[in-house]
N, C-alpha and C positions, 0 to 999 in steps of 0.2 A: 761587310764590315759591321762589327758590333755597334749598337746604338747609332746607326747611320744618321747623319745629318746632311742637309744640303750643303755642298761645298762649291765654291767658285774659284777657279784657277786664274790667277792674275797673269800667268805666263802665257803670252800669245804665240811665241815661236813653237814649232813642233818639238815635243819632248815626251818622255815616258815617266813612269812613276814607280817608286818603292812605297808600298803601303804597309806600315807596321800595324798588325792586327792587335798587338798588345797595348800600344799607346795611341793608336789612331793617327799617328804622325804620317804625313805624306811628304816624300822627298822627290824632287825633280831629277831626272836623268837626261843628259844631252844624248840625242840619237847617235852621236859619234862614239859614245861609250858602249853601245850595244854591238856594233859591228854589222856585218851583212848576214843575210839568211835567205833561204829559198822561200819564195812565195808558194804556198800550197796549191796544187792543181785545182782544187775546188774553187779557189778565189779567182782563177783566171777566166771564169765564165762571166765575171762582173767587171765593170770599170772601177778600179780601185781609187778611192778618193784619198784616204790617209790610213796610217797604221798607228795604233796606240798600244803600247805594251805596259802591263801592270805586273809588278812583282809583289805578291802578297807574302809577307815575312812575319816571323816571330822574333822577338829579342833573344839573342843568344844567352844573356844572363838569366832571363826568365826560364828558358828551356833547360839550361844547365841545372838550375835550382829544382825544376820539375823532375829531371832525371835523378838527381840526388834523393829527392823525397821518394820517388818510385823505388829506387834501389834499397833505400832504408826500409820501406814497407815490405819489400820482398824478403829482405834479410830477416825481419821480425817474423814473418809468416812461416819461415823455414824452421823456427824453433819449436 
């Protein structure tokens, strides 16, 4: 994460995160929203204590503006 700071999570129940790389906002996700998945074979050699899933995302509005600027620059370079 850009400009990483120490963060402390007040949520003590198991949960996952959405981490917005543009705004540094962190949102909690309940494990029931993730669904089930296969545990990789490599993990099975260990005693699994817990699972934490982080989704690193960019804001759609920021990405759309970036794509518009990129398209505009490409259009100008073709002249």
